[in-house]
C-alpha positions as CSV (number, residue, x, y, z in Angstrom):
1,M,109.4,104.9,139.0
2,K,105.9,105.7,139.9
3,W,103.5,103.0,138.8
4,H,100.1,104.1,137.8
5,L,98.7,100.4,137.5
6,T,100.1,97.1,138.6
7,T,99.3,93.6,137.3
8,D,101.0,90.2,136.8
9,V,101.1,89.9,133.0
10,I,100.8,92.7,130.5
11,V,99.7,91.7,127.0
12,V,100.3,94.2,124.3
13,G,97.8,94.1,121.4
14,A,94.2,92.8,121.4
15,G,94.1,90.7,118.2
16,Y,93.7,87.0,118.2
17,A,97.2,86.4,119.6
18,G,96.8,89.0,122.4
19,T,93.4,87.8,123.5
20,R,94.5,84.2,123.5
21,A,97.5,84.9,125.5
22,A,95.5,86.8,128.1
23,I,93.1,84.0,128.5
24,A,95.9,81.5,128.9
25,A,97.7,83.6,131.5
26,H,94.5,84.2,133.4
27,D,93.7,80.4,133.4
28,A,97.2,79.8,134.8
29,G,96.5,82.0,137.7
30,A,97.8,85.4,136.8
31,K,96.2,88.8,136.9
32,V,96.2,90.1,133.3
33,L,95.8,93.4,131.6
34,I,95.6,93.9,127.8
35,L,96.8,97.2,126.3
36,E,95.5,98.1,122.8
37,K,96.8,101.0,120.7
38,L,93.5,101.5,118.8
39,S,90.3,102.6,120.3
40,H,88.8,99.0,119.8
41,P,90.1,95.4,120.0
42,G,90.6,93.4,116.8
43,G,93.8,94.6,115.1
44,I,94.3,93.2,111.7
45,S,92.9,89.8,113.0
46,V,89.3,90.9,112.6
47,M,89.8,91.5,108.9
48,S,90.8,87.9,108.3
49,A,88.7,85.1,106.9
50,G,88.8,83.6,110.4
51,A,90.1,80.1,109.7
52,V,92.2,78.6,112.5
53,L,94.7,76.2,111.2
54,F,95.1,72.9,113.0
55,V,96.7,69.5,112.3
56,T,95.7,66.0,113.0
57,D,99.0,64.2,112.9
58,R,102.0,65.9,114.5
59,S,104.6,63.7,112.8
60,A,103.1,64.4,109.4
61,A,102.7,68.1,110.2
62,T,106.4,68.3,111.2
63,E,107.4,66.8,107.8
64,Y,105.2,69.3,105.9
65,F,106.4,72.4,107.8
66,R,110.0,71.1,107.5
67,H,109.6,71.5,103.8
68,L,107.6,74.7,104.1
69,S,110.4,76.3,106.1
70,G,113.1,76.0,103.5
71,G,115.9,75.2,106.0
72,R,115.3,78.5,107.8
73,V,113.8,77.1,111.0
74,S,115.4,74.7,113.5
75,E,113.9,71.1,114.0
76,T,113.1,72.0,117.6
77,M,111.0,75.0,116.5
78,I,109.2,73.0,113.6
79,A,108.4,70.3,116.1
80,A,107.1,72.8,118.6
81,F,105.0,74.6,115.9
82,A,103.3,71.3,114.8
83,K,102.4,70.4,118.5
84,G,100.9,73.9,118.9
85,L,98.7,73.4,115.8
86,A,97.7,69.9,117.0
87,D,96.3,71.3,120.1
88,N,94.2,74.0,118.3
89,L,91.1,71.8,117.8
90,A,90.6,71.0,121.4
91,D,91.4,74.7,122.2
92,M,88.7,75.9,120.0
93,Q,86.1,73.4,121.4
94,Q,86.8,74.7,124.9
95,L,86.6,78.4,124.0
96,A,83.3,77.9,122.1
97,R,81.7,76.3,125.3
98,V,81.8,79.8,127.1
99,D,79.2,81.4,124.7
100,G,77.9,78.5,122.7
101,A,79.7,79.5,119.6
102,S,79.3,77.3,116.5
103,F,82.1,76.3,114.3
104,I,82.7,74.1,111.3
105,I,85.8,71.9,110.6
106,Q,87.1,72.1,107.1
107,E,89.5,69.3,106.0
108,R,91.7,70.6,103.3
109,P,95.2,69.6,102.3
110,G,98.1,71.9,102.7
111,I,98.5,74.5,100.0
112,Y,101.8,73.0,98.7
113,P,102.6,69.4,97.5
114,F,104.9,68.4,100.3
115,P,104.7,65.3,102.3
116,G,102.3,65.5,105.3
117,R,99.9,68.1,103.6
118,E,97.0,65.7,104.2
119,C,96.9,66.2,108.0
120,L,96.0,70.0,107.8
121,G,92.6,71.4,108.5
122,G,90.8,74.6,109.4
123,M,88.1,75.8,111.8
124,R,85.8,78.7,111.2
125,V,83.3,80.2,113.6
126,T,79.9,80.3,111.9
127,H,77.7,81.7,114.7
128,V,78.1,83.5,118.0
129,P,74.9,83.9,119.9
130,G,73.9,87.4,120.3
131,F,76.5,88.8,118.0
132,K,75.8,90.4,114.7
133,E,78.8,92.7,113.9
134,F,81.1,95.2,115.6
135,S,80.1,98.9,115.2
136,W,83.8,99.7,114.4
137,Y,84.1,96.9,111.8
138,P,80.9,95.9,110.1
139,S,81.5,92.4,108.9
140,A,82.5,91.9,105.3
141,S,80.4,89.3,103.5
142,G,82.0,86.0,103.5
143,Y,84.4,86.7,106.2
144,N,84.2,85.1,109.6
145,G,87.1,86.8,111.3
146,A,84.8,89.1,113.3
147,K,82.9,86.1,114.7
148,L,86.1,84.5,115.8
149,M,87.0,87.8,117.5
150,A,83.6,87.9,119.2
151,M,84.1,84.4,120.7
152,L,87.5,85.5,122.1
153,L,86.0,88.7,123.5
154,D,83.3,86.6,125.2
155,N,86.0,84.5,126.8
156,L,87.6,87.6,128.1
157,K,84.4,89.0,129.5
158,D,83.6,85.7,131.2
159,R,86.9,85.7,133.0
160,Q,86.7,89.5,133.7
161,I,89.9,90.2,131.8
162,S,90.4,94.0,131.0
163,I,91.3,95.6,127.9
164,Q,92.5,99.1,128.0
165,C,92.1,100.7,124.6
166,D,93.7,104.0,123.2
167,T,96.8,102.9,125.0
168,A,100.0,102.8,122.9
169,V,102.8,101.0,124.5
170,Q,106.1,102.7,123.7
171,K,108.9,101.1,125.9
172,L,109.6,98.2,128.0
173,V,110.9,99.1,131.5
174,V,113.8,97.1,133.1
175,N,115.2,97.3,136.6
176,S,118.9,97.5,137.6
177,H,119.2,93.7,137.0
178,K,118.0,94.2,133.5
179,L,114.7,92.3,134.1
180,I,111.4,93.6,132.6
181,V,109.2,95.0,135.4
182,G,106.6,97.0,133.2
183,V,105.9,99.3,130.3
184,E,105.6,102.9,129.4
185,A,102.5,103.8,127.4
186,Q,100.7,106.8,126.3
187,H,96.9,107.1,127.0
188,N,94.9,110.1,125.9
189,G,98.0,112.2,125.8
190,N,99.2,111.1,129.2
191,Q,102.1,108.8,130.2
192,L,101.1,105.7,132.0
193,N,103.7,103.4,133.8
194,I,102.2,100.0,134.3
195,Q,104.0,97.4,136.2
196,A,104.2,93.7,135.3
197,R,105.0,91.5,138.3
198,K,105.7,88.5,136.1
199,G,106.1,89.4,132.4
200,V,105.0,91.1,129.1
201,V,103.6,89.4,126.0
202,L,104.2,91.3,122.8
203,A,101.3,90.6,120.5
204,C,101.1,93.8,118.6
205,G,101.6,92.7,115.0
206,G,104.1,93.6,112.3
207,F,105.6,96.6,110.6
208,E,103.6,97.0,107.5
209,F,102.9,100.6,108.2
210,D,106.5,101.5,109.1
211,E,107.9,103.0,106.0
212,W,111.5,103.0,107.3
213,A,111.5,99.4,108.3
214,K,109.9,98.4,105.0
215,S,112.6,100.3,103.0
216,Q,115.3,98.5,104.9
217,F,114.0,95.0,105.4
218,L,112.0,94.2,102.2
219,E,113.6,94.2,98.8
220,T,110.5,95.5,96.9
221,K,109.8,99.1,96.9
222,P,107.3,100.5,97.0
223,F,105.5,97.9,98.9
224,Y,102.0,99.2,99.8
225,S,100.0,97.9,102.8
226,M,96.5,97.0,103.7
227,G,95.1,96.1,107.1
228,S,95.5,98.0,110.4
229,L,97.3,101.4,110.3
230,A,98.3,100.5,114.0
231,S,100.9,98.0,112.6
232,T,103.8,100.3,112.8
233,G,106.6,98.0,114.2
234,D,106.1,99.0,117.9
235,G,106.9,95.5,119.2
236,L,109.8,95.2,116.9
237,R,111.4,98.3,118.2
238,M,110.7,97.5,121.9
239,A,112.3,94.0,121.6
240,Q,115.2,95.4,119.7
241,D,115.8,97.9,122.4
242,L,116.5,94.9,124.8
243,G,118.9,93.2,122.3
244,A,116.4,90.8,120.5
245,R,117.6,88.8,117.5
246,L,115.5,89.2,114.4
247,W,114.4,86.6,112.0
248,H,112.4,86.3,108.7
249,M,112.5,90.1,108.2
250,W,112.2,89.8,104.4
251,H,109.1,87.6,104.5
252,T,105.6,89.1,103.9
253,H,102.1,87.8,103.2
254,N,101.7,89.5,99.9
255,S,99.9,89.8,96.6
256,Y,99.4,92.5,93.9
257,G,96.8,95.2,94.1
258,F,96.0,98.8,94.0
259,K,96.8,102.1,95.7
260,Y,95.1,105.4,95.3
261,D,96.1,108.8,96.7
262,D,92.7,109.3,98.4
263,F,93.3,106.2,100.6
264,Q,96.0,105.4,103.1
265,L,95.3,101.8,102.7
266,A,96.0,99.6,99.6
267,F,93.4,97.5,98.1
268,R,94.1,93.9,97.1
269,H,92.5,92.1,94.1
270,S,89.3,90.3,94.7
271,I,90.4,86.6,94.5
272,G,91.5,84.9,97.7
273,G,91.7,81.6,99.4
274,P,93.4,78.4,98.2
275,R,93.1,78.0,94.6
276,S,91.5,74.5,94.9
277,S,88.6,75.8,96.9
278,S,88.1,79.5,95.9
279,G,84.8,80.2,94.2
280,V,81.3,78.7,94.7
281,D,80.7,75.1,95.7
282,G,84.4,74.2,95.6
283,K,84.7,75.4,92.0
284,V,87.8,77.3,91.0
285,S,87.3,80.9,90.4
286,V,87.9,82.3,86.9
287,M,90.4,85.1,86.9
288,P,89.5,87.5,84.0
289,W,92.8,89.2,83.9
290,I,96.5,88.7,82.9
291,V,99.3,90.8,84.3
292,V,101.9,92.3,82.2
293,D,105.1,94.4,83.0
294,T,105.9,98.0,81.9
295,F,106.8,96.8,78.4
296,G,103.6,94.7,77.8
297,H,105.2,91.3,78.5
298,R,103.4,88.7,80.6
299,F,105.8,87.5,83.4
300,M,104.0,85.3,86.0
301,N,101.2,82.9,86.8
302,E,98.6,85.4,88.0
303,F,96.7,82.7,90.0
304,P,99.3,80.6,92.0
305,P,98.0,78.1,94.7
306,A,97.5,80.9,97.2
307,P,96.7,84.1,95.1
308,Q,96.7,86.4,98.2
309,D,100.1,85.3,99.4
310,T,103.0,84.7,96.9
311,S,101.7,86.8,94.0
312,G,103.8,89.8,95.0
313,R,107.1,88.0,94.7
314,P,107.4,88.0,90.9
315,L,107.1,91.8,90.9
316,A,110.4,92.1,92.9
317,H,112.5,91.4,89.8
318,F,115.3,94.0,89.3
319,D,116.8,94.4,85.7
320,P,120.3,95.9,86.1
321,D,120.3,96.8,82.4
322,L,117.4,99.3,82.8
323,P,118.3,99.7,85.7
324,G,115.1,99.3,87.6
325,H,112.0,97.2,88.4
326,P,110.1,96.7,85.1
327,R,107.3,95.0,87.0
328,I,106.6,97.8,89.4
329,P,104.0,99.0,88.6
330,C,102.5,96.3,86.6
331,Y,99.1,96.2,84.7
332,L,96.1,94.0,84.8
333,I,94.6,93.5,81.3
334,F,91.0,92.4,80.7
335,D,88.1,92.7,78.3
336,D,84.6,93.8,78.7
337,E,83.2,90.3,79.5
338,G,85.9,90.0,82.2
339,R,85.1,93.5,83.5
340,R,81.4,92.4,84.1
341,K,82.3,89.1,85.7
342,R,83.5,90.2,89.0
343,P,84.8,93.3,91.0
344,V,88.5,93.4,90.6
345,G,89.4,95.1,93.8
346,A,88.5,94.1,97.5
347,P,88.9,96.9,100.0
348,L,89.2,96.0,103.6
349,G,90.2,98.0,106.6
350,F,88.3,99.7,109.5
351,P,85.8,102.3,108.4
352,E,87.5,105.1,110.3
353,Q,90.5,104.4,108.1
354,F,88.6,105.5,104.9
355,P,87.7,109.1,104.0
356,G,84.3,109.9,105.7
357,G,84.6,107.0,108.1
358,K,82.9,104.5,105.6
359,R,84.6,101.6,103.9
360,Y,84.9,101.9,100.2
361,K,82.6,99.4,98.3
362,W,83.9,98.4,95.0
363,S,81.2,98.1,92.3
364,H,80.4,94.6,91.1
365,D,81.0,95.3,87.4
366,N,83.9,97.9,88.1
367,S,81.8,100.7,86.5
368,K,82.3,103.1,89.3
369,E,86.0,102.5,89.1
370,I,86.0,103.3,85.5
371,E,84.4,106.6,86.2
372,K,87.0,107.4,88.9
373,G,89.7,106.8,86.2
374,W,91.1,103.8,88.3
375,V,90.3,101.5,85.2
376,V,91.3,102.8,81.8
377,R,89.7,101.5,78.6
378,S,90.3,101.6,74.9
379,D,88.6,99.9,71.8
380,S,91.7,97.9,70.9
381,I,94.7,96.4,72.6
382,R,97.1,98.5,70.6
383,E,95.3,101.7,71.6
384,L,95.2,100.6,75.2
385,A,99.0,100.4,75.2
386,A,99.0,104.1,74.2
387,V,96.6,105.0,77.0
388,I,98.8,103.3,79.6
389,K,101.8,105.2,78.4
390,Q,99.8,108.5,78.7
391,Q,98.3,107.6,82.1
392,S,101.8,106.9,83.5
393,N,103.3,110.0,82.1
394,N,105.5,107.8,79.8
395,S,107.0,106.0,82.7
396,A,105.5,102.8,81.3
397,R,107.5,101.6,78.4
398,M,104.4,100.0,76.9
399,D,104.8,98.8,73.3
400,S,101.6,98.3,71.4
401,E,102.9,95.5,69.3
402,I,104.3,93.6,72.3
403,L,101.1,94.0,74.4
404,A,99.0,92.9,71.3
405,Q,101.2,89.9,70.8
406,T,101.1,89.0,74.5
407,V,97.2,89.1,74.4
408,D,97.2,87.0,71.2
409,Q,99.5,84.4,72.9
410,W,97.3,84.4,75.9
411,N,94.1,83.7,73.9
412,A,95.8,81.0,72.0
413,A,96.7,79.4,75.4
414,V,93.1,79.7,76.6
415,D,91.8,78.1,73.4
416,K,94.2,75.2,73.8
417,G,93.6,74.9,77.6
418,E,97.3,75.1,78.4
419,D,99.5,77.9,79.6
420,A,102.8,76.7,78.5
421,A,104.6,79.9,79.5
422,F,103.6,80.1,83.3
423,Q,101.5,77.1,83.9
424,R,98.3,78.8,85.0
425,Y,95.7,76.4,86.2
426,P,93.4,75.9,83.1
427,D,90.1,76.4,84.9
428,T,91.1,79.9,86.0
429,M,91.8,81.1,82.4
430,M,89.6,83.4,80.4
431,P,90.1,85.0,77.0
432,I,90.6,88.6,76.3
433,K,88.7,89.2,73.1
434,T,85.6,91.3,73.7
435,P,86.1,95.1,73.3
436,P,86.4,97.5,74.9
437,F,89.6,96.5,76.7
438,Y,90.7,97.6,80.2
439,C,93.7,98.1,82.2
440,M,94.5,98.7,85.9
441,E,97.9,99.7,87.4
442,A,98.9,97.4,90.1
443,W,101.6,97.2,92.9
444,P,103.0,94.8,95.4
445,I,100.7,94.7,98.4
446,I,101.3,93.5,101.9
447,T,98.6,91.8,104.0
448,N,101.1,91.4,106.9
449,T,104.8,91.0,107.6
450,Q,106.1,87.9,109.1
451,G,109.5,89.1,110.4
452,G,110.4,90.2,114.0
453,P,112.1,89.1,117.1
454,E,113.1,85.5,117.1
455,H,111.5,83.2,119.7
456,N,112.1,79.8,121.2
457,A,109.6,77.0,121.7
458,D,108.3,78.6,124.8
459,R,107.7,81.9,122.8
460,Q,110.4,83.7,124.9
461,V,112.2,86.4,122.8
462,I,115.8,85.4,122.0
463,D,118.7,88.0,122.2
464,V,121.5,88.5,119.7
465,W,123.6,85.8,121.6
466,G,120.8,83.2,121.4
467,H,119.7,83.4,125.0
468,P,116.1,84.1,126.2
469,I,115.3,87.7,127.3
470,A,113.8,87.1,130.8
471,R,110.1,87.8,131.2
472,L,109.6,88.8,127.5
473,Y,107.4,86.8,125.2
474,T,106.0,87.2,121.7
475,A,102.8,85.8,120.1
476,G,101.2,86.0,116.7
477,E,102.9,87.4,113.6
478,L,105.4,89.6,115.5
479,G,108.4,87.4,114.6
480,S,106.2,84.6,113.1
481,F,107.3,81.0,112.5
482,F,106.8,81.4,108.7
483,G,110.0,82.5,107.1
484,H,110.0,80.9,103.7
485,I,106.6,79.9,102.4
486,Y,103.4,80.8,104.2
487,E,100.5,78.4,104.7
488,L,97.1,79.9,104.4
489,S,95.3,80.3,107.8
490,G,98.6,79.7,109.4
491,N,99.0,83.1,111.1
492,I,95.7,82.6,112.8
493,G,96.5,79.1,113.8
494,E,99.7,80.4,115.2
495,C,97.9,83.3,117.0
496,F,96.1,80.5,119.0
497,S,99.0,78.2,119.7
498,S,101.5,81.0,120.4
499,G,99.0,82.9,122.6
500,R,98.4,79.8,124.6
501,I,102.0,79.1,125.0
502,A,103.2,82.6,125.8
503,G,100.4,83.4,128.1
504,K,100.9,80.3,130.3
505,A,104.6,80.8,130.3
506,A,104.5,84.4,131.3
507,A,102.0,83.5,134.1
508,G,104.6,80.9,135.4
509,E,107.2,83.5,135.9
510,I,108.2,84.3,139.5
511,S,106.3,87.3,140.8
512,M,108.5,90.4,141.6
513,D,107.5,92.7,144.5
514,P,107.0,96.3,143.5
515,S,110.1,97.2,145.5
516,D,112.4,94.8,143.7
């Protein structure tokens, strides 16, 4: 094979995991090249809130993540994951010295009431000298993901590590001994063969925009996606091609949200973060809506401990007597006071992924979305049920009496301060009494997939027989640790810990001569 470029370690993907892996490989003495499919770095990482998970007690963290893993992850991997998170705080301090970035430490317990939750914390970059925003991703208010990315890019620049964008890696190249020696990629319509003398780190994200993979691996359908359109399962297929064993393929970071024909991306609802700290000054956010199925029954706690993570799970229910999914789509119901309280949707994504190259901005009082027909209204709850049936071309089986009874039961629960049906947190509850009344059609929404090639404690990809695939590593959410319940900020924490581990290990491989 004719090699167009040669390096020691190739990192596929320029999000948090890829950039951190490249820094680690460089610091371990390797020459590194990052290949990025998009025309800019960042991936889905830059759209995040930017909190890097860390732990202060490895033993307590091991206990917490043992419970969180639900018996799906080995003790060895749980201990390695806890160690990686324990090293994140010192890592952030070291990275911040390069450009003088400032960050805050937020001590918060784990989302779920398992032993050891008190040892968790998060770090957020609050200021990077000289940085305002990326032209290709104007920072969303309240999000620090871009600042964290800027700090990592400054570390790349300081080390003179190159990123080659608009370069889609398509295949891992192996020699006659079945050892990985490089990659095949497409750059501006031309094939590039790039040699890796030591190894390859796959840090190219999940498969949330691979419709075939979603239809085969995920129970729920349709499952619309937000984030980066580049997350099409490239790393998954490349690893499978070399016999990788897969894990956690069903597990997604998910919620319920909205999908409209004019947009490739789905929009999630506007309330995120852990329930205990969402809102202003640590106060819990009030959620003005309830969610009902196609009959008009309420079926879930709309505001679980992590509203942007597990909220999509209840929608997966299949009723064999229909047969079908009575909760897909589902419907958000709220009143005029709730409509004015906050924007219901929260569009993210790169501007170029929106029509006209400009990110859609949701109106604060949802009035613009009413004009678009995304929010329908009526003067009474019973009339609203008829409007829903009409809007859905009668695919909704909405019964006016059932919906009216559901709303009455909800208002009684709010008055009592107790949701006996689904145990919604009292401070999040708001009555639905002030006409006109509103409805929005909602769907299961993926923030990111967690499944992919399995890895060991050194982030080596494992084959179907349980053996490491030589010179192949993974970092980030491509085959994430999380396979049962996700911990908020956990993917970002894993990006840093897995990037460090994978990059250093790849740099430690024996260098192969081009003639080998």
